[in-house]
LOTORVO-360974 format. One record per residue (C-alpha): x, z, y. Coordinates in steps of 0.001 Angstrom, whole numbers, plus 500000, padded with zeros to 6 digits. Example, Ala and Ser with C-alpha at 12.3 -4.5 7.8 and 13.67 -1.06 7.14 Angstrom:
<recs>
512300507800495500/513670507140498940/
</recs>
This chain:
<recs>
789145275110419468/791096277920417846/794118275601417654/793863274081421134/795331275430424385/792786277277426495/792628274460429113/791454271954426481/788343273821425358/784891273491426913/783487275997429395/781228277595426777/784054277839424271/786385279268426922/783775281921427710/783573282816424010/787360283110423813/787410285304426925/784655287533425546/786518287869422243/789719288737424099/787971291354426245/786322292962423203/789651292963421363/791445294644424269/788672297213424702/788664298020420984/792452298273420944/792507300547424001/789867302837422492/791716302913419167/794949303929420926/793030306585422875/791499308048419726/794865307991417931/796628309781420776/793883312390421140/793754312837417369/797500313532417339/796969316027420135/794348317870418074/796642317905415042/799302319635417141/796807322013418760/795250322994415423/798641324108414176/798938326770416900/795430327548418179/792051327984416469/789027325794417221/786394327741419194/782869326830417969/781147328152421117/783024325600423196/781472322748421218/778030324220421948/778926324489425620/780228320909425794/777069319611424114/774801321504426502/776907320356429460/775978316804428444/772308317736428061/772282316694424401/770486318172421419/772248318297418065/770261315255416910/771078313307420076/774784314072419721/774705312981416093/773069309684417125/775815309065419695/778335309574416901/776568307008414716/774841309747412695/778203310686411203/778280313632411011/774619314586410771/773003317102413119/773094319693410329/776878319334409998/777229319611413784/775183322815413629/777632324171411045/780496323345413428/778813325247416244/778122328260414044/781709328333412833/780684327790409204/782689324573409078/785400323125411308/785769319499412441/789020317732411596/791319316289414250/789723312829414168/786230314281414604/787399316484417483/788840313404419167/785501311620418849/783596314663420121/785901314998423131/785360311334423958/781567311405423585/781144314710425438/783651313731428159/785792316856427978/789553317262427927/791262317587424507/792102321248425046/788514322164425910/787696323208422338/790680325571422177/790427327397425513/788076330365425649/785641330689428569/784622334224429492/782385333461432489/778736334450432381/776231333811435131/774211336904435979/771359337187438433/770749333437438633/768367332453441411/767100328975440508/765021327231443130/762274324895441871/763090326127438407/759704325140436973/760449321444437568/763615321477435501/763588321084431734/765363323608429557/768101321118428670/768597320238432349/768971323917433283/771387324485430404/773484321472431427/773783322785434996/774600326325433897/777191325305431291/778978322896433630/779014325623436263/780501328099433777/783232325628432874/784078324915436540/784125328562437579/786240329517434556/788856326956435597/788645328115439222/789172331739438186/792073330779435905/794022329039438684/793315331978440997/794706334312438342/797782332130437786/798543331991441512/797550335639442104/795152334427444787/791758335804443782/789240336487446534/786434338878445621/783068338984447336/781119342224447270/779301342195450628/775787343587450230/773391344421453064/770197346326452386/766904344810453501/763303345081452401/761402342919454936/761872339560456621/762701341339459893/765454343288458159/766665340065456530/767070338538459994/769044341541461178/771189341286458043/772133337738459079/773344339003462455/775193341875460785/777027339456458490/777969337317461490/779431340435463129/781323341348459950/782809337841459862/783559337856463624/781477334742464186/779736335668467423/776814333334468146/778712330068467717/777314327409465370/778737327276461852/780982324228461760/781689324042458008/779555326492456059/780897325489452653/784485326150453709/783502329413455402/781808330696452254/784759329782450019/787200331405452431/785133334589452133/785356334556448333/782243332610447260/783079329873444766/780984326736445179/780421324035442573/778816320743443597/776951319585440503/776773315808440164/773084314916439963/770504312725441661/767655314884440336/765943316284443442/764119318828441287/767337320804441569/768971321783444833/770913324958444083/771256328451442675/773485331476443103/774924333845440516/777444336632440112/780062337561437516/781687340944438016/782790340756441678/782860336962441613/780085335328443674/779160331763442816/776900329067444231/775947325769442609/774396322999444692/773295319459443874/775483316526444890/772504314559446234/772430317018449138/775685315499450401/773507312689451742/771467315186453765/773880317645455380/771259319646457335/769405320362454096/772681321048452283/773620323625454927/770247325326454704/770536325418450901/773998326991451151/772743329569453660/769735330303451436/771977330977448431/774282333046450633/771240335192451390/770622335796447683/774214337004447333/774215339185450449/770740340707450611/770228343889448624/766448343687448222/764130346115446373/763442345081442789/759700345446443222/759509342606445767/757733339511444504/759532336209444010/757813334840447125/758965337832449180/762521337287447932/762367333633448951/760841334458452349/763641336925453080/766251334380451996/764699331668454190/764606333914457269/768181335070456664/769367331456456323/767624330337459525/768906333309461528/772442332862460184/772538329184461183/770453329540464378/771016332898466145/768120333839468394/769780333846471845/771476330402471821/768582328862469911/765933330106472362/768005328872475287/768416325387473815/764757325225472770/763695326008476333/761644329143475826/757980329191474908/756353325769474613/752821324407474271/754073320893473586/757365319472472339/758989316065472574/760563315129469236/763671313646470814/764294316911472665/764936318501469256/767810316107468489/770460318022470518/769428321228468702/769782319471465358/773198318132466333/774388321542467615/773242323796464759/773345321234461933/769783321834460740/766725319667460133/763836319176462557/761408321178460354/763939324027460226/764069324000464032/760291324115464342/759974326889461749/762653328861463574/760835328392466890/757610329603465278/759389332602463771/760701333553467241/757208333085468780/758360330170470918/755517328011469590/752129328824468100/750468327859464820/748631324863466275/751781323237467619/753610323905464357/750804322254462387/750672319251464760/754403318774464348/754260318663460535/751278316282460568/753224313948462845/756453314425460853/754791313440457568/752840310589459180/756050309021460527/757795309269457148/760548311476458525/760918313253455159/762828310227453872/764486309121457098/764660311845459714/765747310823463224/768552312558465079/772180312801464031/774386315570462748/778037314562462593/779508317657460966/781206317956457585/780710320215454584/783766320363452378/786385322708451016/789578321926449176/790520325431448051/790323324645444326/792429321489444733/794844323310447028/795447326098444508/796092323602441716/798375321304443717/800347324264445068/800786325709441562/802024322332440326/804565321726443088/805769325347442892/806356324952439152/803835327637438138/801981325178435898/802765321757434437/801173318525435651/799133318268432440/797898321860432806/797000321182436419/795049318052435487/793224319979432759/792248322783435136/791237320374437882/789172318299435468/790766315005436512/793341312638435046/797102312991435400/797208309908437614/794676311448440012/796707314654440178/799874312663440865/798111310994443786/796985314415445018/800565315709445198/802105312372446218/802449313471449866/804803316327448987/807628316498451530/
</recs>
């Protein structure tokens, strides 16, 4: 069959030929990739030093131990050699750096660019359900994203700082803090249309971490005067919960609470702040219809659609404002769980949660000639072809 035209061979033999061809092309493509990246590292090494801490960060971003990384590399080098790389005792050659970049899915210049971002005052929710490696992966990816965000802000001289702090020590004061922030932002009592965009426009950087692990929903942190929020990508499939998570993390950044408050008291204040920020008392009470002894589930749908919150959030808000009593609240949650609404809640919310500030800064810097296309792609964390598509509509 090797000597016959492809149309002469049997179906099985043709399949074998096709498989061989596919494997050959894949191997050739990978070999070319490694060669090109290796050449890049040779050039980089001549002008810039390898930064060992960046290898540690890249490994943790992938959630890998030293042994696991060694296994992915075919046990060459060993985990002990990798440890020497990370400690700066030894340095990988250009070919090894190319392999590491490929396995760890980072850009070639990752190992040469210093990252100075630290995450202080992290407020992890459901932290106990996350493994140490999972937490480290989230934190290190967040550090990398925020470092790139801050770099493009610095290049374009377009940094927005966030230093709004409002003192509170009780849940009642937390609610008033939500109204005060609305006044400071000239929001009135209107519903928040796009909370993610609003927060970024006010100087809070937001990173959507790609994960389906529902043990993680979000955390907030600060670095100098830079406020940061990380939320899980799975929340994009549940916008009401995503909005409440964003508002909750906003509370952690805004509320200046006493240090002697317990973790539960901190969370209670954050929850009340978030609910009040998304559902101001006056319009909410009017839509809810005042005090109620009974509620019809479908009558909550317009409230959900208007404020962009879940049905449980509406009921908890009504209870907080003394519009319903404990018995009605309990009956609602029994019914809610019985009907399986946790997985498939009725009622629609047609809003959006998105912000393109990071992309906008990069694309503007590229078309204005402040940075090259390759630098822009590196900062954005996407390929050159994706960046070209991003700026393809330039007029």
